[in-house]
Rosetta silent file (secondary structure, phi, psi, omega in degrees, C-alpha in Angstrom):
SEQUENCE: WNDGLYYFDSVLYATKDTIKAMKSLMWDFWKLEFAGEGAASIPSSIVAGRSLETGKTGCVSATWLALMVGEARNLRVDAILVPGHMFFRVNGANMEPNREGFHYSDEEYRQKYADGSWSGYEFRPLYKKQFLGLVAFNMGNYYLSTDAEVALGWYKMASELFPAFPGIDKNRRLAIEKVDPREKVRIR
SCORE:     score description
SCORE:     0.000 S_00000001
   1 L     0.000  -50.805 -178.098   58.981  -85.664   -8.658 S_00000001
   2 H   -63.315  -40.305  176.913   60.023  -82.809  -10.937 S_00000001
   3 H   -60.388  -37.848  177.305   61.711  -85.176  -13.401 S_00000001
   4 H   -63.466  -41.078  178.489   58.448  -87.116  -13.510 S_00000001
   5 H   -65.723  -39.777  176.595   56.479  -83.987  -14.338 S_00000001
   6 H   -63.197  -40.782  177.641   58.927  -83.113  -17.129 S_00000001
   7 H   -61.155  -47.950  177.728   58.572  -86.658  -18.439 S_00000001
   8 H   -54.149  -48.452 -179.222   54.761  -86.355  -18.325 S_00000001
   9 H   -58.942  -41.472 -177.554   54.952  -83.074  -20.243 S_00000001
  10 H   -68.290  -39.800  178.014   57.181  -84.604  -22.930 S_00000001
  11 H   -67.162  -42.135  179.143   54.875  -87.606  -23.443 S_00000001
  12 H   -62.748  -42.088  179.114   51.838  -85.340  -23.523 S_00000001
  13 H   -62.665  -43.313 -177.018   53.531  -83.046  -26.052 S_00000001
  14 H   -72.321  -35.688 -173.029   54.518  -85.993  -28.275 S_00000001
  15 H  -105.655  -20.961 -173.504   51.213  -87.873  -28.103 S_00000001
  16 L    58.297   25.904 -175.752   48.613  -85.196  -27.269 S_00000001
  17 L  -124.998  103.390 -176.725   47.065  -87.983  -25.152 S_00000001
  18 H   -61.133  -40.121 -179.276   46.604  -87.219  -21.441 S_00000001
  19 H   -63.978  -47.236  179.420   45.662  -90.813  -20.601 S_00000001
  20 H   -61.816  -40.767 -179.832   48.721  -92.221  -22.344 S_00000001
  21 H   -64.184  -41.543  179.542   50.952  -89.629  -20.637 S_00000001
  22 H   -65.778  -46.131  178.568   49.574  -90.524  -17.172 S_00000001
  23 H   -60.041  -45.597 -177.895   49.992  -94.270  -17.778 S_00000001
  24 H   -64.084  -41.298  178.240   53.500  -93.797  -19.110 S_00000001
  25 H   -60.348  -50.567 -172.401   54.531  -91.613  -16.183 S_00000001
  26 H   -73.156  -39.894 -171.325   53.247  -94.003  -13.532 S_00000001
  27 H  -110.624  -12.281  173.847   54.169  -97.364  -15.018 S_00000001
  28 H  -103.590  -51.422 -177.208   57.050  -96.640  -17.426 S_00000001
  29 H   -76.335  -54.224  179.836   58.906  -93.724  -15.847 S_00000001
  30 L   -79.535  -16.792  178.547   58.179  -94.313  -12.151 S_00000001
  31 L    52.755   43.787  179.990   57.906  -98.098  -12.717 S_00000001
  32 L   -68.767  139.999  177.463   55.271  -98.459  -10.015 S_00000001
  33 E  -123.203  139.970  176.736   54.286 -102.001   -9.106 S_00000001
  34 E   -63.347  128.481 -176.099   51.138 -103.105   -7.331 S_00000001
  35 L   -66.875  -20.790  177.200   52.152 -104.113   -3.807 S_00000001
  36 L   103.771  159.555  178.263   49.822 -107.100   -3.936 S_00000001
  37 L   -57.475  140.369  179.567   46.793 -108.335   -2.059 S_00000001
  38 L    84.717  -20.955  179.478   47.153 -107.891    1.680 S_00000001
  39 L   -95.196   -0.355 -175.804   49.847 -105.270    1.232 S_00000001
  40 L   -67.019  -13.252 -178.160   47.331 -102.553    0.447 S_00000001
  41 L  -108.953   26.005  174.004   47.326 -101.392    4.054 S_00000001
  42 L  -103.003  150.246 -174.541   51.049 -100.678    4.443 S_00000001
  43 H   -52.265  -35.887 -179.379   52.296  -97.077    4.337 S_00000001
  44 H   -68.687  -15.503  176.561   54.118  -97.511    1.021 S_00000001
  45 H   -99.566   -1.458 -178.300   50.774  -98.472   -0.516 S_00000001
  46 H  -112.748  -45.337 -172.763   48.943  -95.567    1.116 S_00000001
  47 L   -94.824  124.782 -173.692   51.290  -92.569    1.080 S_00000001
  48 H   -56.655  -47.427 -178.748   52.239  -91.199   -2.340 S_00000001
  49 H   -60.427  -37.817  177.893   55.788  -90.166   -1.433 S_00000001
  50 H   -65.353  -35.913  178.287   56.544  -93.608   -0.021 S_00000001
  51 H   -63.813  -39.121  177.973   55.377  -95.209   -3.262 S_00000001
  52 H   -66.783  -34.349  178.349   57.853  -93.124   -5.224 S_00000001
  53 H   -69.741  -42.690 -172.525   60.622  -94.200   -2.818 S_00000001
  54 H   -95.719  -21.419 -175.122   59.793  -97.911   -2.864 S_00000001
  55 L    79.914   -0.079  179.460   58.253  -98.366   -6.297 S_00000001
  56 E  -103.102  141.840 -177.300   55.371 -100.224   -4.623 S_00000001
  57 E  -144.136  161.206  171.744   51.864  -98.872   -4.756 S_00000001
  58 L  -129.865 -174.320 -175.781   48.277  -99.609   -3.891 S_00000001
  59 H   -63.756  -35.633 -177.249   45.049  -98.040   -5.011 S_00000001
  60 H   -71.178  -50.064 -176.678   45.284  -95.145   -2.542 S_00000001
  61 H   -68.754  -36.582  177.607   48.870  -94.055   -3.232 S_00000001
  62 H   -65.180  -40.633  177.545   48.527  -94.433   -7.022 S_00000001
  63 H   -64.501  -41.219  178.929   45.362  -92.347   -6.924 S_00000001
  64 H   -60.947  -44.529  178.466   47.129  -89.768   -4.748 S_00000001
  65 H   -60.792  -43.175  178.922   49.998  -89.535   -7.242 S_00000001
  66 H   -62.854  -40.806  177.057   47.531  -89.072  -10.105 S_00000001
  67 H   -61.725  -40.281  179.682   45.732  -86.343   -8.135 S_00000001
  68 H   -65.254  -42.519  177.295   49.059  -84.595   -7.528 S_00000001
  69 H   -63.014  -43.715  178.298   49.955  -84.714  -11.236 S_00000001
  70 H   -58.286  -43.863  179.279   46.497  -83.395  -12.055 S_00000001
  71 H   -66.882  -40.817 -178.959   46.908  -80.512   -9.664 S_00000001
  72 H   -67.969  -28.996 -175.284   50.418  -79.711  -10.901 S_00000001
  73 L  -115.054   15.302  176.421   49.330  -79.775  -14.541 S_00000001
  74 L    53.714   47.879  177.799   45.798  -78.388  -14.209 S_00000001
  75 L  -109.143  154.977  175.415   44.130  -81.622  -15.338 S_00000001
  76 L   -83.639  104.585  174.979   40.810  -83.047  -14.227 S_00000001
  77 E  -125.958  128.738 -178.439   41.754  -86.039  -12.043 S_00000001
  78 E  -122.020  142.906  170.280   39.213  -87.483   -9.614 S_00000001
  79 E   -90.034  128.649 -176.512   39.488  -90.067   -6.847 S_00000001
  80 E  -123.015  132.808 -176.447   36.583  -92.502   -7.128 S_00000001
  81 E  -102.353  138.708  166.183   35.492  -94.888   -4.391 S_00000001
  82 E  -132.418  166.388 -175.897   33.984  -98.373   -4.731 S_00000001
  83 L   -54.984  117.601  176.703   33.576 -100.862   -1.855 S_00000001
  84 L    70.907   14.351 -175.174   37.012 -101.593   -0.402 S_00000001
  85 E  -156.076  165.613  177.462   38.815  -99.989   -3.338 S_00000001
  86 E  -144.419  144.915  171.698   39.602  -96.737   -5.089 S_00000001
  87 E  -136.970  178.287  179.655   40.458  -95.831   -8.656 S_00000001
  88 E  -129.379  156.373  175.927   40.993  -92.555  -10.475 S_00000001
  89 E  -115.812  136.021  173.666   39.574  -90.782  -13.488 S_00000001
  90 E  -118.581  118.485 -177.775   41.601  -88.647  -15.838 S_00000001
  91 L    49.447   39.703  176.079   39.487  -86.405  -18.043 S_00000001
  92 L    87.395   -5.945 -179.500   36.517  -88.692  -17.406 S_00000001
  93 E   -97.926  126.019  178.387   38.297  -91.987  -18.221 S_00000001
  94 E   -69.397  136.867  177.237   38.513  -94.569  -15.418 S_00000001
  95 E  -129.737  122.284 -178.600   42.014  -95.852  -14.682 S_00000001
  96 E   -84.252  113.053 -174.824   42.556  -98.922  -12.509 S_00000001
  97 H   -68.239  -23.572 -177.858   45.618  -98.262  -10.327 S_00000001
  98 H   -92.426    1.804  178.385   46.299 -101.930   -9.601 S_00000001
  99 H  -133.472   40.861  175.808   46.315 -102.924  -13.271 S_00000001
 100 L    52.001   42.698  174.041   48.558 -100.251  -14.784 S_00000001
 101 L    82.623   11.522  177.614   45.722  -97.943  -15.732 S_00000001
 102 E   -51.139  144.274 -178.094   43.477 -100.591  -17.309 S_00000001
 103 L   -98.000  117.499  166.984   40.067  -99.111  -18.162 S_00000001
 104 L  -107.621  142.751  172.965   36.949 -100.536  -16.539 S_00000001
 105 L   -75.578  164.842  175.375   33.603  -98.898  -17.211 S_00000001
 106 H   -57.366  -40.267 -179.464   31.483  -97.822  -14.240 S_00000001
 107 H   -64.191  -39.769  177.307   29.207 -100.786  -14.968 S_00000001
 108 H   -64.166  -39.180  175.380   32.152 -103.207  -14.862 S_00000001
 109 H   -64.100  -41.827  178.892   33.178 -101.741  -11.489 S_00000001
 110 H   -58.947  -43.101  179.210   29.577 -102.108  -10.238 S_00000001
 111 H   -67.993  -44.165 -177.011   29.577 -105.785  -11.213 S_00000001
 112 H   -62.731  -35.466 -176.303   33.067 -106.428   -9.859 S_00000001
 113 L  -111.343   20.790 -175.984   32.233 -104.914   -6.435 S_00000001
 114 L   -57.131  -34.511 -177.073   28.527 -105.804   -6.293 S_00000001
 115 L   -85.286   -2.581 -177.607   28.936 -107.882   -3.119 S_00000001
 116 L   -76.411  175.252  178.854   30.836 -105.156   -1.257 S_00000001
 117 L   -89.880  109.396 -175.558   29.555 -102.799    1.401 S_00000001
 118 L   -87.227  135.344 -174.874   28.313  -99.693   -0.422 S_00000001
 119 L  -102.351  -15.898 -174.312   28.546  -96.372    1.404 S_00000001
 120 L    97.502   -5.497  179.293   26.708  -94.035   -0.964 S_00000001
 121 L   -99.998    1.522 -175.961   29.929  -92.256   -1.978 S_00000001
 122 E   -67.114  143.834  174.083   30.680  -94.544   -4.911 S_00000001
 123 L    65.122    9.480  173.012   31.286  -93.122   -8.384 S_00000001
 124 L  -109.184  133.162  178.213   31.216  -89.538   -7.150 S_00000001
 125 L   -55.869  133.077  178.618   34.502  -87.649   -7.177 S_00000001
 126 L   -79.141  143.127  170.132   35.819  -87.331   -3.642 S_00000001
 127 L   -71.783  160.097  179.962   36.637  -83.922   -2.237 S_00000001
 128 H   -55.292  -44.802 -179.465   40.236  -83.420   -1.104 S_00000001
 129 H   -62.926  -38.929  178.230   39.238  -83.624    2.553 S_00000001
 130 H   -64.148  -44.861  178.989   37.338  -86.859    1.945 S_00000001
 131 H   -59.793  -47.164  179.721   40.301  -88.373    0.131 S_00000001
 132 H   -65.714  -31.262  173.105   42.681  -87.373    2.925 S_00000001
 133 H   -61.840  -39.101  177.334   40.178  -88.776    5.429 S_00000001
 134 H   -68.995  -35.926  174.918   40.439  -92.127    3.640 S_00000001
 135 H   -60.548  -47.871  179.690   44.232  -91.902    3.750 S_00000001
 136 H   -62.750  -40.206  177.278   44.035  -91.331    7.518 S_00000001
 137 H   -59.475  -45.760  179.548   41.521  -94.196    7.863 S_00000001
 138 H   -65.912  -36.894  176.289   43.876  -96.548    6.022 S_00000001
 139 H   -66.286  -39.587  174.765   46.812  -95.445    8.175 S_00000001
 140 H   -59.385  -42.854  178.191   44.683  -96.137   11.259 S_00000001
 141 H   -62.108  -37.036  178.606   43.932  -99.587    9.892 S_00000001
 142 H   -61.293  -44.037 -175.836   47.651 -100.172    9.400 S_00000001
 143 H   -85.503  -11.330 -174.033   48.407  -99.373   13.058 S_00000001
 144 H   -54.705  -41.018 -176.192   45.303 -100.998   14.561 S_00000001
 145 L   -83.912  -19.301 -175.423   46.936 -104.368   15.181 S_00000001
 146 L  -111.605  -29.501 -177.523   50.328 -103.082   16.362 S_00000001
 147 L  -151.590   84.496 -173.981   49.796  -99.711   18.063 S_00000001
 148 H   -60.863  -31.309  178.543   46.179  -98.917   18.908 S_00000001
 149 H   -66.137  -41.363  176.469   47.048  -95.511   20.400 S_00000001
 150 H   -65.763  -41.509  177.776   48.617  -94.394   17.129 S_00000001
 151 H   -57.166  -41.514  179.012   45.631  -95.856   15.269 S_00000001
 152 H   -58.337  -40.711  177.670   43.315  -93.714   17.434 S_00000001
 153 H   -61.541  -42.809  178.270   45.152  -90.590   16.303 S_00000001
 154 H   -66.194  -41.463  179.091   44.693  -91.554   12.659 S_00000001
 155 H   -65.833  -35.092  176.381   41.007  -92.370   13.181 S_00000001
 156 H   -61.233  -46.752  178.490   40.496  -89.011   14.893 S_00000001
 157 H   -62.468  -43.744 -179.942   41.991  -87.280   11.873 S_00000001
 158 H   -58.753  -43.709 -177.816   39.903  -89.453    9.513 S_00000001
 159 H   -70.264  -27.276  176.117   36.685  -88.569   11.326 S_00000001
 160 H   -73.657  -34.938 -177.688   37.528  -84.853   11.201 S_00000001
 161 H   -85.248  -34.188 -175.614   38.219  -84.983    7.455 S_00000001
 162 L  -142.833   66.568 -172.028   35.489  -87.417    6.371 S_00000001
 163 L   -59.677  -27.196 -175.965   33.034  -87.771    9.289 S_00000001
 164 L   -85.871   -5.411 -176.035   30.356  -89.567    7.276 S_00000001
 165 L   -70.820  124.031 -179.987   32.582  -92.386    6.037 S_00000001
 166 L   -67.798  144.411  178.165   31.349  -95.708    7.429 S_00000001
 167 L   108.063  -31.263 -178.240   33.916  -97.780    9.240 S_00000001
 168 H   -62.281  -49.887 -177.989   35.820  -95.011   10.976 S_00000001
 169 H   -62.031  -44.107  179.852   33.675  -95.153   14.100 S_00000001
 170 H   -60.437  -47.760 -178.257   33.704  -98.954   14.233 S_00000001
 171 H   -69.970  -32.443  175.709   37.479  -99.153   13.876 S_00000001
 172 H   -62.989  -41.508  177.410   37.972  -96.327   16.369 S_00000001
 173 H   -61.705  -42.194  177.324   35.972  -98.360   18.894 S_00000001
 174 H   -59.381  -41.718  179.403   38.162 -101.387   18.220 S_00000001
 175 H   -65.648  -41.822  178.258   41.256  -99.269   18.879 S_00000001
 176 H   -60.368  -44.046  179.586   39.775  -97.914   22.128 S_00000001
 177 H   -62.367  -34.205  178.552   39.060 -101.468   23.293 S_00000001
 178 H   -71.352  -36.430  179.054   42.669 -102.452   22.557 S_00000001
 179 H   -70.265  -43.042 -179.334   44.007  -99.493   24.531 S_00000001
 180 L  -143.972   96.824 -177.295   41.682 -100.133   27.479 S_00000001
 181 L   -55.326  -23.914  178.055   39.569 -103.320   27.406 S_00000001
 182 L   -66.060  -22.106 -179.952   37.334 -101.866   30.155 S_00000001
 183 H   -68.407  -20.155 -177.439   36.094  -99.337   27.581 S_00000001
 184 H   -53.444  -41.654 -179.105   34.354 -102.151   25.681 S_00000001
 185 H   -70.861  -39.754 -174.813   31.396 -101.964   28.041 S_00000001
 186 H   -74.572  -29.355 -172.693   31.181  -98.156   28.032 S_00000001
 187 H   -95.432   -2.598 -178.622   31.326  -97.515   24.281 S_00000001
 188 L   -80.222    0.000    0.000   28.726  -99.996   23.075 S_00000001
């Protein structure tokens, strides 16, 4: 981590370009690779530290890493939500985490995700608690098919951090039904 921050500083010093420094850190120095479709819900694609260990990333972990760099270097980095996806902004410039920082405009994102389920939180910077709520939601989704009790713990955390996010309640109900099918009748 610290070597990465020193690398970021050196690129920023040489180029005076925050966007270039962030791209270079993530995709040249850390050599992060998009984990691929369907792999976006595995811990190495959700948790920032795991991405640094494995070199594999998804939209959530890449955004988390960018947020961490922003916090460490006092930069404006925002996590931005669109239906079923997340990207980050550095100093107001959108960076697509699954395409090595490619820049889409807000309008291009609107068109690309037009058919998705919109929550009302799109294109507004997420608060830290909201972002961490989405991390917990994604971890719950990861465990939903294999360990519903663990998934319930993650959904509980998600609902405490980001109670208004749609999907948490629905997926929590699914987990409850997996733990005890008799609950299906009671929770509807």
